[in-house]
C-alpha positions in Angstrom: 62.5 -42.1 21.9 60.9 -42.9 25.3 58.1 -40.3 24.7 57.4 -41.8 21.2 57.1 -45.2 22.7 54.7 -44.0 25.3 52.6 -42.1 22.8 52.5 -45.1 20.5 51.2 -47.3 23.4 48.7 -44.6 24.3 47.4 -44.4 20.7 47.2 -48.2 20.5 45.3 -48.5 23.7 43.0 -45.6 22.7 42.3 -47.3 19.4 41.5 -50.6 21.2 39.0 -48.8 23.5 37.3 -47.0 20.6 37.1 -50.3 18.8 35.6 -51.9 21.9 32.9 -49.3 22.0 32.2 -48.8 18.2 32.5 -52.4 17.0 29.4 -53.8 18.6 27.3 -50.8 17.6 28.6 -50.9 14.0 28.2 -54.7 13.9 24.5 -54.7 14.8 23.7 -51.9 12.4 25.6 -53.5 9.5 24.3 -56.9 10.1 20.6 -55.8 10.2 18.6 -55.8 7.0 17.4 -52.2 6.2 14.0 -53.7 5.2 13.6 -55.2 8.7 14.3 -51.9 10.3 11.7 -50.2 8.1 9.2 -52.9 8.9 9.9 -52.6 12.6 9.6 -48.8 12.5 6.2 -49.1 10.8 4.8 -51.3 13.6 2.4 -49.5 15.9 3.8 -51.2 19.0 7.4 -50.1 18.2 6.5 -46.5 17.3 4.4 -46.1 20.4 7.2 -47.4 22.7 9.8 -45.2 21.1 7.6 -42.1 21.4 6.8 -43.0 25.0 10.5 -43.4 25.8 11.4 -40.0 24.2 8.6 -38.0 25.7 8.9 -39.6 29.2 12.7 -38.9 29.2 12.1 -35.3 28.1 9.5 -34.7 30.8 11.7 -36.3 33.4 14.7 -34.2 32.4 12.9 -30.8 32.1 10.8 -31.2 35.3 13.4 -32.6 37.7 16.2 -30.5 36.3 14.2 -27.4 36.9 13.4 -28.5 40.5 17.0 -29.4 41.3 18.7 -26.4 39.7 18.7 -24.2 42.8 19.9 -27.2 44.9 22.9 -27.6 42.5 23.7 -23.9 43.1 23.5 -24.4 46.8 25.9 -27.3 46.7 28.3 -25.2 44.7 28.2 -22.1 46.8 27.5 -23.1 50.4 29.3 -25.1 53.0 27.2 -26.9 55.6 27.2 -29.8 58.0 27.1 -33.2 56.4 27.7 -31.8 52.9 29.8 -34.8 51.9 27.0 -37.1 53.1 24.5 -35.2 51.0 26.6 -35.4 47.9 27.1 -39.1 48.6 23.3 -39.6 48.8 22.9 -37.8 45.4 25.2 -40.3 43.8 23.5 -43.4 45.2 21.2 -44.0 42.3 24.2 -44.4 40.1 25.9 -47.1 42.1 23.0 -49.3 43.3 21.5 -51.9 40.9 18.7 -50.3 39.0 16.3 -53.2 39.6 16.9 -52.6 43.3 16.2 -48.9 42.6 12.9 -49.8 41.0 11.9 -52.0 43.9 12.8 -49.1 46.3 10.7 -46.7 44.3 7.9 -49.2 44.2 7.8 -49.1 48.0 6.9 -45.4 48.1 4.7 -45.0 45.0 2.8 -48.3 45.0 -1.0 -48.2 45.5 -0.7 -49.1 49.2 1.9 -46.5 50.1 0.9 -43.1 51.5 2.0 -41.4 48.4 0.2 -43.9 46.2 -3.0 -43.6 48.2 -2.8 -39.8 48.0 -2.2 -39.9 44.3 -5.0 -42.4 44.0 -7.5 -40.0 45.5 -6.9 -37.8 42.4 -7.2 -40.8 40.1 -3.4 -41.2 39.6 -1.7 -44.6 39.7 2.0 -44.5 39.2 2.4 -48.3 38.7 2.0 -49.3 35.1 1.6 -45.7 34.1 3.7 -43.2 32.2 4.0 -41.1 35.3 5.7 -44.0 37.1 8.1 -44.3 34.1 9.0 -40.7 34.4 9.7 -41.0 38.1 11.9 -44.1 37.5 13.9 -42.3 34.7 14.4 -39.2 36.8 15.5 -41.3 39.9 18.4 -43.0 38.0 19.5 -40.0 35.9 19.1 -37.0 38.2 22.6 -37.4 39.7 24.2 -36.7 36.3 22.4 -33.4 36.1 23.0 -32.2 39.6 26.7 -33.0 39.5 27.2 -31.3 36.1 25.2 -28.2 37.1 27.0 -28.0 40.4 30.4 -28.0 38.6 29.0 -25.3 36.3 28.0 -23.0 39.2 31.4 -23.7 40.9 33.1 -22.3 37.8 31.1 -19.0 37.9 33.2 -16.3 39.6 31.5 -15.6 42.9 32.6 -12.0 42.8 30.1 -11.3 40.0 27.2 -12.6 42.1 28.3 -10.5 45.1 28.7 -7.4 42.9 25.2 -7.7 41.7 23.9 -8.2 45.2 25.8 -5.1 46.4 24.1 -3.1 43.5 20.7 -4.1 44.9 19.7 -7.1 42.8 17.7 -9.8 44.7 19.3 -13.3 45.1 16.7 -14.7 42.8 17.5 -12.2 40.1 21.2 -12.8 40.5 20.6 -16.5 40.2 18.5 -16.2 37.0 20.4 -13.5 35.2 24.0 -14.2 36.2 24.6 -17.7 37.7 22.4 -19.7 35.3 23.6 -18.0 32.1 27.2 -18.4 33.0 26.8 -22.0 34.0 24.6 -22.8 31.0 27.1 -25.0 29.2 27.3 -27.4 32.1 23.6 -27.2 32.7 22.8 -28.2 29.2 25.5 -31.0 29.4 23.8 -32.2 32.5 20.4 -32.2 30.7 22.0 -34.2 27.8 23.4 -36.8 30.1 20.1 -37.0 32.1 18.0 -37.3 29.0 20.3 -40.0 27.5 20.4 -42.0 30.8 16.7 -41.8 31.2 16.0 -42.9 27.7 18.2 -45.9 28.1 16.9 -47.0 31.5 15.5 -50.5 31.8 15.9 -52.0 35.3 14.0 -49.4 37.3 11.3 -48.9 34.7 10.5 -52.6 34.1 9.8 -53.0 37.9 7.4 -50.1 38.0 5.8 -50.3 34.5 6.3 -53.3 32.3 3.3 -52.0 30.4 3.2 -49.6 28.7 6.5 -50.6 27.3 9.3 -48.2 26.8 11.8 -49.1 24.0 14.4 -50.9 26.2 11.7 -53.1 27.7 10.2 -53.8 24.3 13.7 -54.9 23.0 14.1 -57.2 26.0 10.6 -58.6 25.6 11.2 -59.4 21.9 14.6 -60.9 22.6 13.4 -63.1 25.4 10.2 -64.2 23.5 11.4 -64.4 19.9 15.2 -64.2 19.8 17.9 -62.0 18.5 16.6 -61.7 14.9 13.3 -60.2 16.1 14.8 -57.8 18.6 17.7 -56.5 16.5 15.7 -54.1 14.2 14.2 -52.3 17.2 17.7 -52.1 18.8 19.1 -50.5 15.7 16.3 -47.9 15.6 17.0 -47.0 19.2 20.8 -46.8 18.6 20.3 -44.5 15.7 17.8 -42.3 17.5 20.1 -42.1 20.6 23.0 -41.0 18.4 20.9 -38.4 16.6 19.5 -36.9 19.9 22.9 -37.0 21.5 24.5 -35.1 18.6 21.7 -32.5 18.5 22.0 -31.8 22.2 25.7 -31.6 22.0 25.3 -28.9 19.3 22.9 -27.1 21.6 25.5 -27.2 24.3 28.1 -25.8 21.9 25.8 -23.0 20.8 25.3 -22.1 24.5 29.0 -21.9 25.0 29.5 -19.7 21.9 26.7 -17.4 23.0 28.3 -17.0 26.4 31.7 -16.2 24.8 
């Protein structure tokens, strides 16, 4: 009887949490006229912002995930001084306000910074440019990938890597042919979270590049300038696209797990 009572409360609380998450999303979709959504999708400004958001998030995910993958393996396999400090630094972009993160980034990639001046010598200006948007997205979302990939590498039996090394394989070959494939599920999951987090980023992006507008900035601009009615169709489009991309990437993650098994 006691267990049934506990399970009942657990189910009721679970239902309340699910309702808390699903109700606002379902409410905005159901309360928006389908014609308004179609009209918004046909606007050049909206389609351009959505494509910019998707492409910038994809580039940020693929580029910075590839660069940080060996580092995630290192965190999983090696013990070193100040390792806890390093893992704490990795998580900082998650806990600090993202507008503060944008201002911090602006300090190192602005036109007057050393990096900004160096990039400017090649005709690159991060501020108000898609490249700055990519950097902002990567900064706030990279911890999700590193932590997920690190957990994936930690789950790979170390004896398999050592056996391959003893048979004469190079460390790079062991990493590419053994470690990465066996940790692929967590790597893809990390990419999914990184892509989703980058695509939804507002605070850091708006500081570095108000224009060109990514979709979250466009939604905010329309809401602040014209009100809820004008911003709602664009918000619905982004909600639907986010759900579609999330489901597709989850399917990719499941396929990777099945292939490994």
